[in-house]
C-alpha positions, -999 to +999 in steps of 0.1 A: +000+000+000+027+024+010+047+017-022+016+023-043+010+057-026+046+067-032+043+059-069+010+077-071+024+108-054+055+108-077+032+106-108+011+135-095+043+155-090+054+148-125+020+158-139+021+190-119+056+199-133+045+190-168+013+212-166+034+241-153+059+236-181+030+237-206+017+269-192+052+285-192+058+276-228+024+289-240+029+321-221+063+326-237+051+321-272+019+341-270+034+371-253+006+397-253-012+381-282-046+363-278-037+338-304-005+327-323-005+304-352+029+287-348+056+276-372+041+241-368+011+244-392-014+224-371-005+240-338-019+273-324-015+287-288-039+311-270-039+335-241-067+355-224-064+377-194-101+374-183-132+353-188-148+358-223-183+361-236-197+330-253-184+329-289-197+306-317-174+291-343-167+259-362-144+236-343-127+211-366-111+177-357-086+187-330-073+182-295-073+212-271-052+214-240-051+240-212-019+249-193-037+273-170-073+284-165-106+267-176-130+267-205-163+252-215-175+243-250-212+239-257-226+217-285-263+225-285-275+214-251-243+194-242-217+212-221-180+201-221-160+219-193-122+213-192-091+226-175-054+219-170-063+183-158-083+174-189-083+178-226-110+182-253-110+161-284-132+167-315-134+142-343-155+161-369-164+197-377-188+209-351-206+242-346-199+251-310-202+280-285-171+284-264-164+304-233-132+309-212-145+307-176-113+310-155-087+336-164-072+368-149-043+392-156-023+375-128-032+340-140-042+342-177-059+314-196-032+296-215-042+269-240-033+252-273-051+236-302-037+209-324-056+201-356-061+164-363-060+150-398-085+121-403-063+107-431-033+105-408-054+087-382-065+061-409-029+058-421-015+053-386-041+025-380-030+008-412+008+012-408+007-001-372-020-027-375-041-010-350-074-030-347-104-015-365-132-007-341-161-030-338-192-017-357-211+006-333-234+036-337-219+070-341-216+088-307-210+125-301-181+139-321-167+156-290-154+144-256-134+154-226-108+131-210-083+132-182-048+140-196-021+115-191+016+122-185+028+106-218+004+126-238+013+158-220+050+151-224+045+146-262+029+181-264+058+196-245+083+181-270+061+195-299+062+230-285+099+228-278+105+223-315+095+260-320+129+268-306+145+248-334+126+257-366+151+239-387+140+206-370+103+212-375+099+197-410+115+164-399+106+160-362+072+177-358+054+150-379+070+123-358+058+139-325+024+146-340+022+109-349+030+100-313+002+123-301-022+106-325-010+072-312-015+083-276-050+094-284-059+062-303-046+041-274-064+062-248-100+065-235-112+082-268-093+058-291-123+037-301-142+068-312-113+082-332-108+049-349-144+050-359-137+083-377-106+068-394-121+035-404-133+035-440-170+026-442-178+033-406-210+052-398-190+080-383-168+083-414-199+083-436-214+112-416-181+130-417-182+127-455-217+143-455-205+171-433-177+179-458-204+181-485-225+204-464-196+228-457-189+232-494-225+234-505-244+251-477-259+277-500-276+251-521-311+237-514-308+206-491-327+174-497-320+150-469-327+119-491-299+131-515-275+137-487-283+103-472-276+087-506-243+106-508-234+092-473-245+057-485-271+053-458-308+051-456-326+084-448-337+073-413-303+059-404-285+089-417-307+114-398-303+094-366-265+091-368-260+127-379-278+139-348-259+115-326-226+128-339-233+165-341-262+170-316-283+187-344-302+178-376-286+183-410-310+213-416-299+229-383-262+223-393-268+239-427-286+269-410-256+274-387-232+275-417-254+299-436-260+324-409-224+325-398-212+330-434-238+358-438-226+374-406-190+373-420-201+388-453-218+417-437-190+423-412-160+420-435-174+424-470-199+451-461-228+434-478-263+445-468-285+420-451-307+411-481-277+405-503-258+385-476-289+363-470-293+357-508-256+348-511-259+321-485-291+306-499-320+324-484-348+335-509-369+353-483-353+384-465-379+381-437-370+345-431-333+353-431-338+382-406-360+360-384-336+331-382-306+355-379-322+372-349-330+338-333-294+327-336-275+359-327-300+377-305-305+407-327-316+416-363-287+417-388-282+455-389-282+460-351-260+429-346-234+441-372-234+477-358-228+463-323-199+441-335-183+471-353-186+493-322-171+466-300-141+463-325-137+500-325-137+501-287-111+473-285-088+491-309-091+524-289-080+507-257-049+490-273 
């Protein structure tokens, strides 16, 4: 019993040192920036000196770690809180609402995101004879798990490569492959293998999601999308909702409205034109659904966003 407690205490100490090391590295590379896209293409680091308002965006296949602070990610009614003791993994593109819940100037939120490549997952399974998962229904495309020391150490080695940019092209892919292996061998491995396994229901839904992202402004017939995913309509609808927490029509609506918001904010399109560009034929329907999603009609919402941006620039 005593020996077990000693080993457990030593592991806890090593995890504490590794978490502190992760926070120190992220703080050094972010500096005063909120976000830095690093020299490793799939890796970005983040820093916030206070809790944030909920923000909606598309979170692609990725693993997210926190060195300091806490965050929660919402997928429709599901809430996924995580901190320096846990990581978030996403296996398909999901429309989420995220909020940093624990951060201050003295102890800023410090996190990172590593984009995952589904083709690399599939290749790793083939190259290393990792067993294909047993056939099972698609579950949620997002999960939170407790972080292990080997996984944390692999991320530390990846960040350390930023100090040796000449080594990144050769060594970064190897470390990223180790990270993928650790994920596949861990608690969420079975689900990630579902995404990587050709012909699995999760992989078929991921294929349909890719089509939706590229064709969201076109009329959507669920029967046609189900055929594209090579599933019956009822099976497709059930597994799409299981993976994404929403229906295909809700997913399309999210894509349309966020693109319309971007067009109005950055391209200075008026509401009627932006709505038409993303597939709406009725300006009143567009305004109604926009207000429901963003809490205000298009003109008022965009005016508020521009005022917020101007205020942020004035304080810098």
